C-alpha positions, 0 to 999 in steps of 0.5 A, spaced: 474 068 714 482 067 713 484 074 713 490 077 711 495 080 716 495 087 718 501 089 715 497 088 708 491 090 711 490 096 707 483 097 710 486 098 717 487 105 714 479 106 714 479 108 721 486 111 722 488 118 723 494 122 722 497 127 727 493 134 726 496 140 727 494 144 733 495 151 733 490 155 736 485 159 731 478 162 734 472 161 730 465 162 731 459 157 733 454 155 728 447 153 730 445 147 726 440 149 721 440 156 723 441 162 717 447 166 717 444 172 720 442 168 726 449 165 728 452 167 734 459 169 734 461 166 741 467 162 742 464 157 747 459 152 744 452 153 746 445 150 746 440 154 742 433 151 743 434 144 739 440 146 735 447 145 738 452 151 736 458 147 732 464 151 731 465 154 724 469 158 719 466 162 713 473 161 709 472 153 710 471 149 703 464 145 703 463 138 701 457 137 696 452 136 702 454 143 704 458 142 710 465 143 712 470 139 715 468 139 723 472 143 727 474 141 734 475 147 739 482 148 742 480 149 749 478 143 753 472 146 757 470 148 750 471 141 747 467 138 753 461 143 753 460 141 746 461 134 747 456 133 752 451 137 748 452 132 742 452 126 746 446 128 750 443 129 743 445 123 740 441 118 745 435 123 746 429 120 742 426 127 741 432 130 738 431 133 731 433 127 726 435 132 721 441 134 726 443 127 727 448 126 721 452 133 722 452 132 730 455 125 729 460 127 724 462 132 729 462 127 735 467 122 730 472 128 729 472 130 736 474 123 738 479 122 732 483 128 734 483 127 741 485 120 740 492 122 738 493 127 744 493 123 751 494 130 755 489 134 751 484 128 752 485 127 759 483 134 760 477 134 756 475 127 760 476 131 767 470 136 765 465 131 763 460 128 768 461 121 770 456 118 766 459 120 760 466 119 762 465 111 760 462 113 753 468 117 752 473 112 754 470 107 750 471 111 744 478 113 745 480 106 747 477 104 740 480 109 736 487 108 739 486 100 738 486 102 730 492 107 731 496 101 734 494 097 728 498 102 723 504 100 719 508 104 715 508 111 712 501 114 710 499 113 703 500 118 698 494 115 694 487 114 695 484 107 694 479 105 688 473 106 692 466 109 691 463 112 697 455 111 697 449 112 702 449 106 706 442 102 707 437 105 711 439 104 718 432 101 720 434 095 715 441 094 717 438 094 724 433 089 722 439 085 719 443 085 725 438 083 730 435 077 725 442 074 724 443 075 732 437 071 733 439 066 728 446 065 731 447 067 738 452 073 736 450 079 739 447 084 734 451 090 737 458 086 735 455 085 728 453 092 727 460 094 730 464 089 725 460 093 719 462 100 722 469 098 722 469 094 715 466 099 711 462 104 715 456 100 715 456 099 707 459 106 705 465 103 702 464 100 696 470 097 693 475 091 693 481 090 698 488 089 696 486 081 698 480 081 694 475 082 700 468 084 698 461 087 700 459 091 706 462 085 711 468 084 707 468 077 705 473 074 701 470 070 696 473 063 698 470 064 705 464 066 702 463 060 698 465 055 704 459 051 706 454 054 710 457 061 710 455 065 704 449 060 702 449 062 695 447 069 697 450 076 694 456 078 697 454 085 696 447 085 699 447 087 706 442 082 709 446 076 706 453 079 708 451 080 715 448 074 716 454 070 713 458 074 718 454 072 724 455 064 721 462 065 720 463 068 727 460 062 730 464 058 726 471 061 729 468 060 736 465 066 737 459 063 741 464 061 746 469 067 746 467 073 741 474 075 741 476 068 738 471 069 733 473 076 731 481 074 731 478 069 725 475 075 722 482 079 722 488 077 725 489 082 730 488 083 738 487 091 737 481 089 731 477 085 736 478 090 742 476 096 738 470 092 735 468 090 742 469 097 745 463 100 740 459 094 741 459 095 749 457 102 747 451 099 743 449 094 749 449 100 754 445 105 750 442 102 743 441 109 741 448 110 740 447 106 733 444 112 731 450 116 731 455 111 729 450 109 723 452 117 721 459 117 721 463 119 715 469 115 712 476 118 714 482 115 710 489 116 713 493 119 708 499 123 707 496 130 707 492 128 714 485 125 716 482 126 709 474 126 709 471 122 703 464 124 702 459 120 700 459 121 692 467 120 692 469 115 686 475 113 684 476 107 679 483 106 680 488 109 686 489 117 685 494 121 688 492 125 694 494 131 691 490 131 685 484 129 690 485 135 694 485 140 688 478 137 686 476 137 693 479 141 698 474 140 703 476 133 704 483 135 708 483 137 715 482 145 716 489 148 717 492 148 724 487 142 725 483 144 732 479 151 733 476 155 739 
């Protein structure tokens, strides 16, 4: 795929994050699915039954799904405790499936916040068990690779996107594995590309370079012999298989980094994709968490959460969006106990 240069690659902002304010604020911790009357007023995250206590504040605006922007504990020991519980739950096949989406979003925001603060990230890492330190390193390295792709000031407008529910996770997994079987490109790499490009299909929109669909193909590349094969550029199954064929064409079977360079002309991009792929290769159940990650957009007002249901026919000012959807902004002072 002949991709545009990173300085014009507005999609790079998908997984970028801007620095958040870190003034301490104390909040309670909310167990998933627990009624208000049963929420423990403790600062340190705890596990209660099968529900994991997540940081919360009663004054925060909520999204249409009834949840607020995830809070990150200020203290390293609290963050590490929370992260251990979340990482354990996300790869536990017996953990309540109804909790996975909220836990995954909390996980995502923790890594986004810590990626900006090396000292704070190191303090959290030091308190993790050794088996989770490797997981932590992959996530932080991927995030910092995307931060390294950033060029220029943060945008004062939000893109003309529609954020939708992705295809069912089992359907996507079948597509990744089918494409891997057909081409030899690892399914984990295809899943990571899909995650990075459109949040596994959550973003429905056209980039500034006219890239389209869940795998962000240029129509001209899609039309190349053997790539699109008269399929639908917006269909996940067709697009995932086409992406695998394209990675093969760009040398991905000999060196997947070369193939990913063809997908996006940036070493940082390839490194980030391979960090996520490595997580999936070591523990396939990691997919369950990544599938539930939300869309965040690096804007002038911070790392904005664009919930499923967001829709803009044309770019809109950040200030206008936040007036209508205040839950989208990082909470004041960013991180909390």
